[in-house]
C-alpha positions as CSV (number, residue, x, y, z in Angstrom):
1,M,20.2,-9.9,-18.5
2,T,22.4,-12.9,-19.0
3,E,22.4,-16.0,-17.5
4,A,25.8,-15.6,-16.2
5,S,24.7,-12.3,-14.2
6,A,21.7,-13.8,-13.2
7,D,23.6,-16.6,-11.7
8,A,26.5,-14.2,-10.1
9,M,23.6,-11.7,-8.2
10,I,22.6,-13.4,-4.9
11,S,19.4,-12.4,-2.9
12,P,19.6,-10.6,0.2
13,V,18.1,-13.4,2.2
14,A,20.9,-16.0,0.8
15,A,23.5,-13.5,1.6
16,E,22.9,-13.6,5.2
17,P,24.6,-16.2,7.3
18,G,21.4,-17.8,8.9
19,G,18.6,-18.1,6.7
20,K,16.5,-18.6,9.2
21,L,16.6,-15.0,10.9
22,A,16.4,-13.2,7.5
23,W,13.1,-15.4,6.8
24,L,12.3,-14.4,10.1
25,A,12.7,-10.6,9.2
26,W,11.0,-10.4,5.7
27,G,7.8,-12.6,7.6
28,G,7.7,-9.8,10.3
29,I,7.6,-6.8,7.6
30,A,4.8,-9.2,5.9
31,G,3.1,-8.8,9.1
32,M,2.9,-5.5,9.5
33,W,1.9,-4.8,6.2
34,L,-1.2,-7.4,6.6
35,L,-1.8,-5.1,9.9
36,L,-2.2,-2.1,7.5
37,L,-4.0,-4.1,4.6
38,D,-6.3,-4.8,7.1
39,Q,-7.3,-1.8,7.9
40,L,-8.0,-0.2,4.6
41,W,-9.5,-3.3,3.3
42,L,-12.8,-1.6,5.2
43,E,-12.6,1.2,3.1
44,W,-12.0,-0.8,-0.3
45,S,-15.0,-2.7,0.7
46,T,-17.4,-0.3,1.7
47,N,-16.7,2.8,-0.7
48,A,-16.8,2.1,-4.2
49,D,-14.6,4.9,-4.8
50,Y,-11.9,3.3,-3.4
51,S,-12.7,-0.4,-4.6
52,Y,-9.9,-0.4,-7.0
53,G,-7.5,-0.2,-3.8
54,F,-7.8,-4.2,-3.8
55,F,-5.3,-4.3,-7.0
56,V,-2.7,-2.0,-5.3
57,P,-1.2,-4.5,-3.6
58,L,-0.6,-6.6,-6.4
59,L,0.3,-3.4,-8.4
60,A,2.9,-2.9,-5.6
61,L,4.5,-6.4,-5.9
62,Y,5.0,-6.4,-9.5
63,L,6.7,-3.0,-9.4
64,F,9.2,-4.6,-6.3
65,A,9.5,-7.3,-8.1
66,L,11.0,-5.3,-11.2
67,R,13.2,-3.1,-8.9
68,W,14.3,-6.5,-7.5
69,Q,15.4,-7.5,-11.1
70,S,17.5,-4.3,-11.9
71,W,18.6,-3.4,-8.1
72,K,22.0,-2.0,-8.0
73,T,24.5,-3.7,-5.3
74,P,25.0,-1.2,-3.0
75,A,28.7,-0.6,-2.0
76,A,30.2,-3.1,0.7
77,L,28.9,-2.3,4.7
78,P,31.2,-3.3,7.5
79,P,29.0,-5.7,10.1
80,A,28.9,-2.6,12.6
81,P,25.5,-2.4,14.5
82,A,22.7,-0.3,13.7
83,P,23.3,3.9,13.5
84,R,21.9,5.0,16.3
85,W,19.6,7.5,14.3
86,L,17.9,4.7,12.9
87,C,17.5,2.8,15.9
88,I,16.0,6.2,17.5
89,T,13.7,6.6,14.5
90,L,12.5,2.6,14.6
91,G,12.1,3.6,17.8
92,L,9.4,6.4,17.8
93,L,7.7,4.8,14.9
94,A,6.9,1.9,16.8
95,L,6.1,3.8,20.0
96,C,3.5,5.4,17.7
97,F,1.9,1.9,17.2
98,F,0.6,1.9,20.5
99,P,-1.9,5.3,20.3
100,V,-2.8,4.6,16.5
101,R,-3.9,0.8,17.2
102,M,-5.9,1.9,20.0
103,V,-8.0,4.8,17.8
104,Q,-8.1,2.1,14.8
105,V,-10.1,-0.4,16.6
106,A,-12.2,2.4,18.1
107,N,-12.6,4.4,15.4
108,P,-11.5,2.7,11.8
109,E,-13.7,5.0,9.9
110,W,-11.4,8.1,10.7
111,R,-9.0,8.3,7.7
112,F,-6.1,9.5,9.8
113,V,-5.8,6.6,11.1
114,S,-5.2,5.0,7.6
115,W,-2.7,7.3,6.9
116,A,-1.1,7.5,10.5
117,L,-0.5,3.7,10.1
118,A,0.9,3.6,6.7
119,T,3.2,6.3,7.4
120,I,4.3,4.0,10.6
121,V,4.6,0.9,8.5
122,I,6.1,2.3,5.5
123,G,8.6,4.0,7.6
124,I,10.0,1.2,9.5
125,T,10.2,-0.9,6.2
126,L,12.5,2.1,4.8
127,G,14.4,1.9,8.4
128,L,15.2,-1.7,7.9
129,F,15.7,-1.7,4.4
130,W,18.1,1.0,5.2
131,H,20.2,-0.9,7.8
132,R,20.1,-3.9,5.6
133,G,21.8,-2.4,2.8
134,G,22.7,1.1,3.3
135,K,20.7,4.1,1.9
136,S,21.1,3.2,-1.9
137,W,19.2,0.1,-1.0
138,A,16.1,2.1,0.9
139,W,16.1,4.7,-1.6
140,H,16.3,2.1,-4.9
141,F,12.9,0.4,-3.2
142,A,11.2,2.8,-1.6
143,F,8.6,4.0,-4.7
144,P,7.1,0.2,-4.7
145,I,6.9,0.5,-0.9
146,A,5.1,3.7,-0.7
147,F,3.1,2.8,-3.5
148,V,0.1,1.6,-1.4
149,L,-0.4,5.5,0.0
150,T,-2.5,5.7,-4.0
151,A,-5.0,3.7,-2.3
152,V,-5.3,5.2,1.4
153,P,-8.8,7.6,1.7
154,W,-8.2,11.0,0.7
155,P,-8.7,13.3,4.0
156,T,-12.1,14.0,4.6
157,L,-11.4,17.7,4.5
158,L,-9.9,17.4,0.8
159,E,-12.1,14.8,-0.5
160,G,-15.2,16.3,0.5
161,P,-15.0,20.3,-1.3
162,L,-13.2,18.7,-4.3
163,T,-16.1,16.2,-4.9
164,Q,-18.7,19.2,-4.7
165,S,-16.4,21.5,-7.1
166,L,-16.4,18.1,-9.5
167,M,-20.1,17.9,-9.5
168,R,-20.6,21.6,-9.7
169,A,-18.2,21.5,-12.8
170,D,-19.6,18.6,-14.3
171,T,-23.2,20.0,-14.1
172,A,-22.1,23.5,-15.5
173,F,-20.2,22.3,-18.7
174,G,-23.0,19.8,-18.7
175,V,-25.5,22.7,-19.4
176,F,-23.1,24.7,-21.4
177,L,-23.0,22.0,-23.8
178,F,-26.5,21.4,-24.0
179,N,-27.0,25.2,-24.9
180,W,-24.4,25.3,-27.4
181,A,-26.0,22.2,-28.9
182,G,-29.3,24.1,-29.3
183,I,-30.8,21.9,-26.8
184,P,-32.5,24.1,-23.8
185,A,-31.0,23.1,-20.4
186,Q,-30.9,24.6,-16.8
187,Q,-28.6,24.5,-14.1
188,V,-30.1,24.1,-10.7
189,G,-27.7,23.4,-7.9
190,N,-26.4,20.0,-9.2
191,L,-29.0,19.3,-11.5
192,I,-29.9,19.4,-15.3
193,Q,-32.8,20.3,-16.1
194,V,-33.3,19.3,-19.9
195,G,-36.7,19.3,-21.5
196,R,-39.2,17.7,-19.1
197,E,-36.6,15.4,-17.2
198,T,-34.1,16.3,-14.7
199,V,-30.7,14.6,-14.2
200,G,-28.7,14.7,-11.1
201,V,-25.0,15.1,-10.8
202,S,-24.4,12.8,-7.6
203,E,-21.4,11.9,-5.7
204,A,-21.1,8.8,-7.6
205,C,-20.8,10.9,-10.9
206,S,-18.9,13.4,-9.9
207,G,-15.6,12.0,-11.2
208,I,-13.9,11.5,-8.0
209,R,-13.5,7.9,-8.9
210,S,-11.8,8.3,-12.2
211,L,-9.9,11.2,-10.9
212,Q,-8.2,8.8,-8.2
213,V,-8.3,5.5,-10.3
214,A,-6.0,8.1,-13.1
215,W,-4.1,9.1,-10.0
216,M,-3.2,5.4,-9.0
217,S,-2.4,4.3,-12.9
218,A,-0.3,7.6,-13.6
219,W,2.2,6.6,-10.7
220,F,2.0,3.5,-11.6
221,L,2.6,3.5,-15.4
222,G,5.2,5.8,-14.8
223,E,7.2,3.6,-12.8
224,M,6.6,1.0,-14.8
225,Y,8.2,2.4,-17.5
226,R,10.9,4.3,-15.5
227,F,10.2,7.8,-16.5
228,R,12.4,10.7,-15.5
229,V,10.5,12.9,-13.1
230,A,9.5,15.5,-15.1
231,R,8.1,13.0,-17.5
232,R,5.9,11.7,-14.8
233,I,4.6,14.9,-13.4
234,A,3.7,15.0,-17.1
235,L,1.8,11.9,-17.1
236,L,0.2,12.6,-14.4
237,G,-1.2,15.8,-15.4
238,A,-2.6,14.3,-18.9
239,G,-4.1,11.5,-16.5
240,I,-6.0,14.2,-14.2
241,A,-7.1,15.9,-17.2
242,I,-8.6,12.4,-19.2
243,A,-10.2,11.6,-16.2
244,L,-12.1,14.7,-16.0
245,L,-12.8,15.0,-19.6
246,C,-13.9,11.3,-19.9
247,N,-16.3,12.0,-16.9
248,L,-18.2,14.8,-18.5
249,G,-18.6,13.1,-21.7
250,R,-20.3,10.4,-19.4
251,T,-22.7,13.3,-17.7
252,C,-23.5,14.6,-20.9
253,L,-24.2,11.0,-22.5
254,L,-26.3,10.4,-19.5
255,A,-28.1,13.6,-19.5
256,W,-28.9,13.0,-23.0
257,L,-30.4,9.5,-22.6
258,S,-32.4,11.4,-20.2
259,F,-33.6,14.0,-22.6
260,S,-34.1,11.6,-25.5
261,Q,-35.4,8.2,-23.9
262,G,-36.5,9.2,-20.2
263,N,-35.0,8.7,-17.0
264,A,-35.8,4.9,-17.1
265,A,-33.2,4.4,-20.2
266,M,-30.9,6.5,-18.6
267,E,-30.6,4.9,-15.0
268,K,-30.6,1.6,-17.3
269,W,-27.9,2.7,-19.0
270,H,-26.0,4.2,-15.6
271,D,-23.6,1.9,-14.8
272,S,-22.8,0.7,-18.2
273,V,-21.7,4.0,-19.2
274,G,-19.3,4.6,-15.9
275,L,-17.6,1.3,-16.2
276,A,-16.9,2.2,-20.0
277,V,-16.0,5.7,-19.5
278,L,-13.6,3.8,-16.7
279,A,-11.8,2.0,-19.2
280,L,-11.7,4.4,-21.8
281,S,-9.6,7.0,-19.4
282,L,-7.2,4.0,-18.3
283,G,-6.8,2.8,-22.2
284,S,-6.1,6.5,-23.3
285,L,-3.5,6.9,-20.1
286,W,-2.1,3.4,-20.8
287,V,-1.8,4.3,-24.9
288,L,-0.3,7.8,-23.7
289,S,2.3,6.2,-21.5
290,A,3.2,3.9,-24.2
291,A,3.6,6.6,-26.7
292,M,5.9,8.2,-24.3
293,H,8.2,5.6,-23.7
294,S,8.7,5.1,-27.3
295,A,9.8,8.3,-27.5
296,C,11.9,8.5,-25.0
297,A,13.4,5.1,-24.4
298,E,16.7,6.2,-23.6
299,A,15.4,7.5,-20.4
300,V,14.0,4.3,-19.6
301,S,17.6,2.3,-19.9
302,T,17.5,-0.4,-17.3
303,P,20.6,0.0,-14.3
304,P,23.3,-2.4,-14.8
305,V,23.0,-5.8,-12.5
306,I,26.2,-6.1,-10.1
307,A,27.2,-9.3,-8.4
308,A,26.3,-9.2,-5.0
309,C,28.3,-10.7,-2.1
310,A,27.6,-11.2,1.7
311,S,29.7,-8.1,2.6
312,A,27.5,-6.1,0.6
313,F,24.6,-6.3,3.6
314,R,24.9,-5.4,7.2
315,P,23.0,-8.2,9.2
316,W,19.5,-7.5,9.9
317,P,19.7,-5.5,13.4
318,R,18.6,-8.7,15.5
319,R,18.1,-6.9,18.9
320,V,16.1,-4.1,16.9
321,M,14.0,-6.3,15.3
322,L,13.4,-8.8,18.7
323,V,12.3,-5.5,20.8
324,L,10.1,-4.5,17.5
325,G,8.5,-7.7,17.4
326,C,7.8,-8.1,20.9
327,W,6.5,-4.8,21.2
328,L,4.2,-4.9,18.1
329,L,3.0,-8.1,20.0
330,C,2.2,-6.6,23.1
331,V,0.6,-3.5,21.3
332,L,-1.4,-5.5,19.5
333,S,-2.6,-7.9,22.3
334,G,-3.3,-5.1,24.8
335,A,-5.5,-3.2,23.0
336,E,-7.5,-6.5,22.5
337,Y,-7.3,-7.1,26.3
338,W,-8.5,-3.1,26.8
339,F,-11.5,-3.4,24.3
340,H,-12.2,-7.1,25.9
341,I,-12.8,-6.3,29.6
342,H,-14.5,-2.8,28.8
343,E,-16.8,-4.6,26.5
344,T,-17.8,-7.4,29.3
345,G,-18.7,-4.2,31.6
346,H,-20.8,-2.5,28.6
347,P,-24.0,-1.3,30.0
348,A,-26.9,-2.7,27.9
349,V,-27.0,-1.4,24.4
350,R,-28.9,2.2,24.5
351,S,-30.9,2.4,21.0
352,W,-33.8,4.3,20.3
353,K,-36.5,3.2,17.8
354,M,-38.5,5.5,14.9
355,A,-42.2,5.8,15.4
356,W,-43.5,7.5,11.8
357,P,-46.3,9.8,12.3
358,V,-48.6,8.0,10.1
359,D,-51.7,9.8,11.2
360,A,-50.3,13.2,10.4
361,P,-51.6,15.8,7.5
362,G,-50.0,14.6,3.9
363,F,-48.2,11.6,5.5
364,R,-46.7,9.7,2.7
365,E,-43.5,7.0,2.9
366,K,-41.2,7.2,0.2
367,E,-39.6,4.2,-1.4
368,I,-35.4,4.7,-1.0
369,P,-34.0,4.4,-5.1
370,P,-31.6,0.7,-5.1
371,L,-28.6,2.5,-6.0
372,T,-28.8,4.5,-2.5
373,Q,-29.8,1.4,-0.8
374,S,-26.4,-0.5,-2.6
375,I,-24.6,2.3,-1.5
376,L,-25.5,2.4,2.1
377,K,-25.5,-1.2,3.0
378,Y,-27.6,-0.4,5.8
379,T,-29.9,-3.2,7.8
380,E,-33.2,-0.9,8.0
381,G,-34.0,2.2,6.8
382,G,-37.4,4.6,5.9
383,N,-38.2,7.3,4.4
384,A,-41.1,9.7,4.9
385,S,-42.5,13.1,4.4
386,W,-45.8,14.9,5.9
387,M,-47.2,18.7,6.5
388,G,-46.4,20.3,9.7
389,A,-47.8,23.4,11.7
390,N,-47.8,27.1,9.8
391,Q,-48.0,24.7,6.6
392,S,-44.2,23.6,6.8
393,G,-42.9,20.5,5.5
394,W,-41.0,17.4,7.0
395,T,-39.0,15.1,5.7
396,V,-37.1,12.5,7.5
397,F,-34.4,9.6,7.0
398,Y,-34.0,7.1,9.4
399,F,-30.9,4.4,8.9
400,R,-29.8,1.7,11.2
401,W,-26.7,-0.5,11.0
402,A,-26.0,-3.7,13.3
403,P,-23.0,-3.7,14.8
404,G,-19.6,-4.6,13.1
405,R,-16.2,-3.7,11.7
406,T,-18.2,-1.3,8.8
407,S,-21.1,0.2,10.6
408,A,-19.6,3.6,12.0
409,M,-17.8,3.6,8.4
410,L,-21.2,3.1,6.3
411,A,-23.1,5.0,8.7
412,Q,-20.8,8.5,8.6
413,G,-20.0,8.0,4.8
414,H,-23.0,10.1,3.5
415,R,-23.8,13.4,5.0
416,P,-26.2,16.1,4.1
417,E,-23.4,18.1,2.7
418,I,-22.8,15.2,0.3
419,C,-26.4,14.2,-0.6
420,L,-28.5,17.5,-0.6
421,P,-26.3,19.1,-3.3
422,A,-26.8,16.3,-5.8
423,I,-30.9,17.3,-5.6
424,G,-29.9,20.9,-6.3
425,C,-29.7,22.2,-2.7
426,L,-27.5,24.5,-1.7
427,L,-25.4,24.8,1.6
428,E,-25.5,28.2,3.0
429,R,-24.4,27.8,6.5
430,T,-23.8,25.2,9.2
431,E,-25.1,26.4,12.8
432,K,-23.6,25.0,15.9
433,T,-24.6,21.4,17.2
434,E,-28.1,21.4,19.1
435,M,-28.7,19.1,22.3
436,F,-32.1,17.5,22.1
437,S,-33.2,15.7,25.3
438,V,-36.1,13.1,24.2
439,G,-36.9,10.8,27.3
440,S,-33.6,10.1,28.8
441,F,-31.9,10.7,25.8
442,S,-29.5,13.8,25.2
443,L,-29.5,13.6,21.3
444,P,-26.3,15.6,19.5
445,F,-28.4,17.2,16.2
446,R,-26.0,18.9,13.7
447,H,-28.0,21.9,12.2
448,L,-27.5,22.8,8.7
449,I,-29.1,25.2,6.4
450,F,-29.6,24.8,2.4
451,R,-31.5,26.7,0.5
452,Q,-33.6,25.3,-2.6
453,G,-35.4,27.4,-5.1
454,G,-34.7,30.3,-3.5
455,Q,-36.5,28.8,0.3
456,P,-34.6,27.8,3.1
457,L,-34.3,24.1,4.6
458,H,-33.2,23.4,8.1
459,V,-31.3,20.2,7.8
460,W,-31.0,18.1,11.4
461,W,-28.5,15.5,11.4
462,C,-27.8,13.0,14.3
463,L,-25.6,10.2,14.5
464,W,-25.9,7.7,17.5
465,D,-23.9,4.5,18.3
466,D,-25.7,1.7,20.7
467,A,-23.3,1.9,23.7
468,Q,-23.4,5.9,24.0
469,Q,-24.2,7.0,27.0
470,G,-26.4,10.3,28.3
471,D,-23.5,11.9,30.0
472,E,-21.2,11.3,26.8
473,G,-23.4,13.3,24.4
474,D,-21.8,16.7,24.7
475,A,-18.4,15.0,23.8
476,R,-20.3,14.4,20.2
477,S,-20.1,18.6,19.1
478,S,-16.3,18.0,19.1
479,P,-15.1,14.8,16.4
480,Y,-12.1,14.4,18.4
481,L,-13.8,14.4,21.9
482,N,-15.9,11.5,20.1
483,I,-12.8,9.6,19.0
484,L,-10.9,10.2,22.5
485,S,-14.2,9.1,24.3
486,A,-14.6,5.6,22.2
487,V,-11.3,4.9,23.2
488,M,-11.5,5.5,26.7
489,H,-14.6,3.7,27.1
490,G,-13.7,0.8,25.1
491,R,-16.1,0.9,22.2
492,R,-15.6,-0.6,19.2
493,N,-17.7,-2.5,16.5
494,M,-21.1,-0.5,17.9
495,G,-24.4,-0.6,16.0
496,Q,-25.1,3.0,14.3
497,Q,-28.5,5.1,14.0
498,V,-28.9,8.0,11.8
499,I,-31.9,10.4,11.6
500,E,-31.8,13.0,9.1
501,V,-34.7,15.7,9.2
502,V,-35.4,18.3,6.9
503,Q,-37.9,21.1,7.7
504,S,-39.1,23.5,5.1
505,G,-41.3,26.7,5.2
506,V,-39.7,27.7,8.3
507,E,-37.3,30.8,8.0
508,D,-35.4,31.6,10.8
509,S,-33.3,29.3,13.3
510,D,-35.1,29.8,16.2
511,T,-38.7,29.1,15.2
512,A,-37.2,25.6,13.5
513,R,-35.2,24.3,17.0
514,A,-38.9,25.1,18.5
515,E,-40.3,23.2,16.2
516,M,-38.1,20.5,16.3
517,E,-38.1,20.1,19.8
518,R,-42.1,19.5,19.8
519,M,-41.4,17.2,17.1
520,L,-39.3,14.6,18.1
521,P,-40.7,12.9,21.1
522,R,-43.5,11.7,18.5
523,L,-40.7,10.2,16.3
524,I,-38.2,8.6,18.7
525,V,-39.5,6.3,21.2
526,Q,-37.4,3.9,23.8
């Protein structure tokens, strides 16, 4: 871009008569984005798979700057009021902000909230850009505005099955390669048995983090080099393939270290190998995108910069932005007031405590691995096993999180269907949620049946928050009713408790339930 053309280009802020309104408009847009980033920050700071999200806003600003330098001035627009359809769209998006905000405060861990809030913020931003500079201006900046979606947590219904599939695939391919190389190996669930050592392919080793980072990086590099649509899709496919292959190499390397030097050496190199493989996959993707850029230089030509003038923009929609700003302030203050008045009227905290049966036959407390501690970030926790009646085995995990914004997110982040397959258990089916009465508590337990070595495992999992009352227990059988209950009762930032009970040596569900009913009063006290 020549010096003359740079001097001729006038920014949209300078093009607006009355710069104060322009800066106010940009400040309002920035405020909405801060609310979105505050929501996403929770997941980025508690879930290692999404820790790359901290870099996404900076990358989005960089892409926005690239588009800013190459923006093509839209045709002159008459200083007419905002189109009716655009005002209606902005109004509907703004109205949706109220229920989303209420649910967000009470249930920040629900990923649908992040997607809904991102849709509202992106939609309002694009609508304001559309009014300001027309369709061409909104379309020109659409990609950097929507780029933050690459760091929004994937829906659990998608991420959970995908993670399980990746763990099983990594395990199967690792066993195949070891046997092909003449090293006897066997797959047991998500475990690789090599010689006398056993290596578990856990959620952290599934490759889901590498896949998500590759997904984000491919979108970024495709935009940075201004590839055409077909080349961007090809880069996405290549990024996914590179991430999966690199993670397979990581699994095989760690399994080989365990086979040749023992599990201690494998655990020592676990994190370093993970970072090295992530760097290798990103570097390979960058080299590939640079090679594609060099091979098709004509596909990345920069659009000419055309001098802007004041008539190229409509004024910011004063009334629309004033009403929108006032409404957002009312939503924020109203939500804060709702939860504040309910917090002052909340009954006393109702939490229970664990009473470990230390006198039970074969009672043994187990140390929770440091990696698990760093992932769960619990305040208090324990793990023990013992023998019950009729030679049945009992293993119990207990965790508590102190009140805070991230407590619910941490408590719900790791469930039996995610953790148990990593030790070779296969989920057979999920039974209905059962309610157990223990003193004045009515505790909801999810009942899942796994198989390990051909033997059934009955797993009971209960999540309890400190403000939950006995008459609300039935709502927890449905996650949507639980979400609504938290909003209606004004619950937020509650402390969380999780108890997971694993029964072995019990065949049928009725017997397992009867034994649970007898055991719980020994485990839970007020």
